[in-house]
N, C-alpha and C positions, 0 to 999 in steps of 0.2 A: 689178896693184894697181889698184883703182878710183880714178878721178879724184875722185869724190864719194862718200864712204862712206855718206852718208844718202840716196842716190838710187838707185832701181831702174829697171826698164824702163817702169813705168807710174806709179809714185808716188815722192814724196820725203817725208822725215820732217822735221818742224819742231819745235823745242823748245816744249813746252807753256808757255803764258802764261795765268795765271788771268784777267787783265783782258781779253785779246783773245779767248780761246777759250771762256770760260764759257757764252756764248750758244749756241754750237754744241752743247756737251754737254747743256745744258738742253733744247734742242730735240729732240735724240735721245732724251732720257729720257722724252719723251712717247709713245714707241713701246714698248708693253708687250712685243711680241715681241722687240725688240732687248734690252730689260732682262732678259727671261727667258733669253736666251742668255748674258748677262753675269754674273748673280748668282743665288744661291739665295734671296735675300730676296724678299719680295713686290714685284711691280712697282709702283714709286711714282715719279711724275715729280718733278723738282726745279726750282725757280725758278732764274733766272740768279744771283740773290744767294746762294742756298744753294749752288749749284754753285761759285761763285767762292770761297766760304769753304772748301769741301771741297778744291778744287784748291790753294788757298794752303797748306793743311796738308800735302797730298801733296808739293808741290814744295819743302818745306823741307829734305828730305833730299838731300844731295849724292851719296849712293850709289845713288839710284834714277834711272832714265832714262825720262821720260815724253814722248811725242811725239804730235803731231797728224799724221795721214796726209793729204797733199794729192795730188791727181791731177796728173800732168804735163801732160795734154792741156789742161785748162782751169783749173788752179791753184785748185781748190776743196777745202775740208776735207771729208773723208768718214768719218773715224773716228780711233781712237786705238790706240796700241801702246806697251807699256812693258816694261822690265826692272826688276823691283824685288825687294826682299828679298835683295839681293846679299850673299853671304857671301864676302868676298874671300879669307879664309884657305883656303877650300875651292874657290874658283872656281866658284861656282854661283849661279844666279839663277832667279827665277820670271818667266815671260813671260805677258803678257795682251794680247789684241787684240779690237777690236770695230769693225765698220763700221756707222756710224749711218745712212748713206744707203742705205736698203733697195733703191732702184732699181738700185744697183750691186752687189748681192749676186750671187755666182756668175759674175762677169766677170773674175776674176783679180787684182783689186786687193788683196785680203787676202793671197793667196799671195805676191804681189810684196812687200808690206809685211813679211811674215814673213821672206822671204829677206834683206831689207835689215837687219832687226833682228837676225837670226842672224849676219849678216856682222859687224855691230857687236859682238855678244856674243863671237864667237870670234876675230875678227881684231884688233879694237881693244882690247877689254877683257880679252882673253886668258882667258876663262872656260873651264872644263872641261866644264860641263854646264848645260843649261837645262831647267827643269821647267815644266809647265803642267797645269791640270786642265780638263776639259771634261765637260759633261753628256751622258749616253748618248743623249738625243734630238737632239743637235746633230750629225747624221750628216754634214752638209756639212763642218763643222770637222774631224771625225774623219778623213774622206777626205784633206783637205788636209794635216793633220798627218802622217798616214801617208806621203803622197807626199813630204813634206819629210824623212822619215827618223825621225820620232819613234816611239818604241816604248811600248806599254802597259806600265806598271810596277806597276800595282795599281788596285784599284777599291774604293770604299765602296759596298757593295750597298744598293740601295733607299734611298739617302740623301735623295732629293727626292720630294716629292709634288706632282704637277702634273696638274690636271684628272682627279683620281680614280685616277691610276696612279702607281706607284713607279718611279723611275729611278735608275740607278747614277751615281755621280760617278767619273769615270775619270781617273787620273793617268798622264801620259805624260812621257817624258824623251828628251833627245837629247844624246849625248856629242860632244865636239869631233871625235874621230876618225870618228864616224859621219857628222857633217856634212861633214867634209872628203871622205869617200868619196862621199857623195851629190852634193856640189858638183862634184867632179871628174867624176863620171858625167854630170852635167847638161851639161857643156861638151864632153864627148867624144861623147855619143850624138846621132845625127841626130834633128832635130826638125822639125816642119812640112814633111813631105814630103821629108825627106832633107837639108834645109839645116841648117847648124850656126849656132846663135845665139851 
């Protein structure tokens, strides 16, 4: 059992606070590439005041879990991750993640945050499945989700129009039993030249 459920190898998750965190989210919303990975809406930056209002609405639900991702190395906020739309009767939730600090893309922070939120989902919240959706052009995310055990469950063909091309919206899911098998393999398999982490 982990000593700190919300701490990974590279990141920790902090409960979202509208007052304290709106500035970070507003700053990240100025990056159109980040926004295009997050939503199908046209990329549109938000002010700190607008972001705070939206966050306050999101945080009203006691059944949704919204976190800011902080690095362990220098304790700075780099993105968000959430479990929302939880249906307790069926044990399912939607997962969303976004790294706002572009200089840290591709360095393992998102993967670590995903491992932490999945541990929370399956060990603490006792969920049965987690679902997410991802745009076809987000190949980096598709690779990460596949490595974590998510399986493609469907797609909405040509759902998005970006720069004159149509892209699919892909739905992926992970069952608790699949996560347990992947997690067990992660600790059994030699990594980093044969050492076990």
